[in-house]
matplotlib code that plots the C-alpha trace (Angstrom):
import matplotlib.pyplot as plt

x = [52.2, 49.5, 47.1, 43.5, 42.3, 45.0, 46.0, 49.7, 50.7, 52.7, 51.4, 53.2, 54.5, 56.1, 58.1, 59.6, 60.5, 62.2, 64.2, 65.2, 66.4, 68.3, 70.0, 70.8, 72.3, 74.4, 75.7, 76.6, 78.2, 80.2, 81.2, 82.5, 84.4, 86.1, 86.9, 88.5, 90.4, 91.5, 92.8, 94.6, 96.0, 97.6, 100.0, 99.9, 100.6, 97.7, 96.0, 94.9, 93.8, 91.8, 90.0, 89.4, 87.9, 85.7, 84.4, 83.7, 82.0, 79.6, 79.0, 78.4, 75.2, 73.8, 75.5, 75.9, 79.2, 80.7, 79.6, 81.5, 84.6, 84.4, 86.2, 89.3, 89.7, 89.3, 91.9, 94.3, 93.7, 94.2, 97.3, 98.8, 98.0, 99.6, 102.7, 103.1, 103.9, 105.7, 109.2, 110.5, 112.3, 108.9, 107.2, 110.0, 110.0, 106.3, 106.4, 109.1, 106.8, 104.0, 106.3, 107.4, 103.8, 102.8, 106.0, 105.4, 101.9, 103.0, 105.7, 103.2, 100.6, 103.1, 104.6, 108.2, 109.9, 110.3, 113.8, 116.1, 116.2, 112.4, 111.8, 108.1, 106.2, 106.1, 102.4, 103.2, 105.4, 103.5, 100.0, 97.0, 98.4, 96.7, 94.2, 96.9, 98.9, 95.8, 95.2, 98.8, 98.5, 95.2, 96.9, 99.6, 97.3, 95.2, 98.3, 99.6, 96.3, 96.4, 99.9, 98.9, 95.8, 97.8, 100.4, 97.8, 95.6, 98.0, 101.4, 100.1, 98.5, 101.8, 103.8, 101.3, 101.6, 105.4, 105.3, 102.9, 105.1, 108.2, 106.4, 105.3, 108.9, 110.2, 107.5, 108.3, 112.1, 111.5, 109.3, 112.0, 114.6, 113.3, 114.3, 114.9, 113.2, 112.2, 114.1, 117.4]
y = [3.6, 4.3, 7.3, 6.4, 8.2, 7.2, 3.6, 3.2, 6.7, 7.5, 10.1, 13.4, 12.4, 9.3, 11.1, 13.4, 10.4, 8.7, 12.0, 12.5, 8.9, 9.1, 12.4, 10.9, 7.7, 9.7, 12.1, 9.3, 7.2, 10.2, 11.1, 7.6, 7.4, 10.7, 9.5, 6.3, 8.3, 10.7, 8.0, 6.4, 9.8, 10.1, 7.4, 7.5, 10.5, 13.0, 15.6, 13.0, 15.6, 17.7, 14.7, 13.4, 16.9, 16.8, 13.4, 14.4, 17.6, 15.5, 13.0, 15.9, 16.7, 13.4, 12.4, 14.3, 12.4, 13.6, 17.2, 17.0, 15.8, 18.3, 21.3, 19.4, 17.7, 21.2, 22.7, 19.9, 20.0, 23.8, 23.6, 20.9, 23.1, 26.2, 24.2, 22.7, 26.2, 27.6, 27.4, 27.4, 24.0, 22.5, 24.1, 22.8, 19.4, 19.2, 20.4, 17.8, 15.2, 16.4, 16.2, 12.7, 11.5, 12.8, 11.5, 8.0, 8.1, 8.7, 6.0, 3.6, 4.3, 3.9, 0.9, 0.0, -3.5, -5.8, -5.4, -8.5, -8.1, -8.4, -11.6, -12.0, -13.1, -10.4, -9.8, -8.3, -5.6, -2.3, -3.8, -1.7, 0.2, 3.5, 3.0, 3.1, 5.7, 8.0, 7.6, 8.6, 11.6, 12.6, 12.4, 14.5, 17.1, 17.2, 17.6, 20.4, 22.3, 21.9, 23.3, 26.3, 26.8, 26.6, 29.0, 31.5, 31.3, 30.3, 31.7, 35.2, 34.2, 32.7, 35.8, 38.0, 35.8, 35.9, 39.8, 40.0, 37.8, 39.8, 43.0, 41.6, 40.5, 44.0, 45.6, 43.2, 43.8, 47.6, 47.3, 45.3, 48.1, 51.0, 54.4, 53.2, 54.9, 53.7, 56.5, 55.9]
z = [48.9, 46.3, 46.2, 46.7, 43.6, 41.1, 40.9, 40.0, 41.0, 44.1, 46.6, 47.0, 50.5, 49.2, 46.6, 49.4, 51.4, 48.5, 47.6, 51.3, 51.7, 48.3, 49.5, 52.9, 51.2, 48.8, 51.4, 53.7, 50.9, 49.7, 53.2, 54.1, 50.7, 51.4, 55.0, 53.5, 50.8, 53.5, 55.7, 52.7, 51.9, 55.3, 54.4, 50.6, 48.4, 48.5, 50.7, 53.4, 56.0, 53.5, 52.2, 55.7, 56.6, 53.5, 54.5, 58.0, 56.9, 54.7, 57.5, 59.9, 57.9, 59.0, 62.3, 65.5, 66.4, 63.1, 63.9, 67.2, 65.5, 62.6, 64.3, 65.4, 61.9, 60.3, 62.5, 61.8, 58.0, 57.9, 60.1, 57.8, 54.7, 56.4, 57.5, 54.0, 52.6, 55.6, 54.0, 50.6, 51.0, 51.8, 48.9, 46.5, 48.0, 47.7, 44.1, 43.4, 44.8, 42.5, 39.5, 40.6, 40.8, 37.5, 35.9, 37.5, 36.2, 32.7, 32.8, 34.4, 31.7, 28.8, 30.4, 30.3, 29.7, 32.6, 34.0, 34.4, 38.1, 38.6, 40.6, 40.0, 36.9, 34.1, 34.7, 38.2, 36.7, 36.8, 36.8, 35.9, 32.9, 32.2, 35.0, 37.6, 35.7, 35.5, 39.2, 40.0, 37.5, 39.1, 42.6, 41.4, 40.0, 43.2, 45.2, 43.0, 43.2, 47.0, 47.1, 45.1, 47.0, 50.3, 49.1, 48.0, 51.1, 53.9, 53.1, 53.7, 57.0, 58.2, 57.2, 59.1, 62.2, 62.1, 61.7, 64.7, 66.9, 66.0, 66.9, 70.2, 71.0, 70.1, 72.3, 75.1, 74.7, 74.9, 78.0, 79.7, 79.5, 81.6, 80.3, 76.9, 74.0, 70.6, 69.0, 70.8]

ax = plt.figure().add_subplot(projection="3d")
ax.plot(x, y, z, "-o")
ax.set_aspect("equal")
plt.show()
């Protein structure tokens, strides 16, 4: 739309419409990409629920249906993050998975000779080179950061919750025995 007084120049309202449309398209595009990455991360290595939550959060700025689904996805993502650092074996296994991903990315990038048992054409052995290797390394780094973040933010919450539950059980046990005292 052209302004009447200035041929070839857009009016002030048209610029706002273009900026609003561009912002909407970028938010929706980023949201859908994060949703797809999150869905892939549910079955592949990576923080699937957290990426899914990020995607739904972006889509919730544009869609009412996404806003309604945001809270259940957030709860599931946070529960998964807290569960991942609940015990030391889980933390160690997750850390081993991170090391494996990064190591595999390095090996993939460097490339190794095709083994004799490989039944397909040589070009199908570790395709992608450093592109694939870098994505594996990136996934490992993201997973490592997620583990550290979860440990710092959710391990304390889990310990507090366990302490509260133990205190409630102790209080319930004391109340069950009439005539017992806490000092006995």
